[in-house]
TIFI-575790 format. One line per field, with one value per residue (C-alpha): residue number from 0; x negated, y negated, z; residue in one letter. Coordinates in steps of 0.25 Angstrom, whole numbers, plus 5000, padded with zeros to 4 digits. Layout:
BEGIN
k <- [NUM/...]
c1 <- [X/...]
c2 <- [Y/...]
c3 <- [Z/...]
r <- [A/...]
% end
This chain:
BEGIN
k <- [0/1/2/3/4/5/6/7/8/9/10/11/12/13/14/15/16/17/18/19/20/21/22/23/24/25/26/27/28/29/30/31/32/33/34/35/36/37/38/39/40/41/42/43/44/45/46/47/48/49/50/51/52/53/54/55/56/57/58/59/60/61/62/63/64/65/66/67/68/69/70/71/72/73/74/75/76/77/78/79/80/81]
c1 <- [4519/4525/4539/4532/4524/4537/4540/4554/4548/4554/4568/4571/4582/4586/4595/4603/4607/4593/4588/4599/4595/4580/4584/4593/4581/4571/4581/4583/4568/4566/4576/4570/4556/4562/4568/4555/4547/4557/4552/4537/4537/4534/4518/4518/4530/4522/4510/4518/4524/4511/4505/4517/4516/4501/4502/4514/4506/4494/4502/4509/4497/4490/4501/4495/4481/4478/4471/4471/4464/4473/4467/4469/4483/4486/4480/4487/4501/4498/4494/4507/4516/4509]
c2 <- [4714/4709/4714/4722/4730/4736/4750/4747/4736/4731/4735/4724/4724/4714/4713/4700/4700/4699/4690/4679/4674/4673/4666/4656/4653/4651/4642/4633/4632/4629/4618/4612/4612/4606/4595/4592/4592/4581/4572/4573/4564/4567/4568/4577/4586/4588/4592/4602/4608/4609/4616/4626/4629/4631/4641/4648/4651/4655/4665/4670/4673/4680/4690/4695/4694/4682/4671/4657/4645/4635/4623/4628/4632/4619/4611/4620/4617/4602/4603/4610/4601/4589]
c3 <- [5337/5324/5318/5307/5317/5323/5319/5313/5304/5295/5301/5310/5320/5332/5343/5342/5356/5360/5349/5349/5363/5359/5346/5353/5363/5352/5344/5357/5359/5344/5345/5357/5350/5338/5346/5353/5340/5335/5346/5342/5331/5316/5317/5329/5324/5310/5318/5326/5314/5307/5319/5320/5305/5306/5318/5311/5298/5306/5315/5303/5295/5307/5306/5293/5300/5292/5300/5294/5298/5306/5300/5286/5288/5294/5283/5273/5280/5279/5265/5261/5269/5264]
r <- [M/Y/L/Y/N/L/P/N/W/P/I/F/E/W/N/S/A/K/L/L/P/L/L/S/Y/V/S/D/R/Q/G/K/L/I/G/K/M/G/A/L/G/F/E/L/R/N/E/A/N/L/E/I/L/T/T/E/I/I/K/L/T/E/I/E/A/E/F/L/D/R/D/Q/V/R/S/S/I/V/R/Q/L/G]
% end
């Protein structure tokens, strides 16, 4: 379920006491991932970033029921980033 499917959308409220521990955990894991990616080397790191961007774009467009070709998205990203 997406936020816009909730009955109180677009009124958004959260509980900081519940949210902060989760955000701290995610931030910690993100830092560890960034540290590991730094050890991969330039070429492998760029390939990982390209894969992440491609997946994110495809998943975001699927929310709107638009399904893109993975190879075309990847090619477009490479073109845009040079």
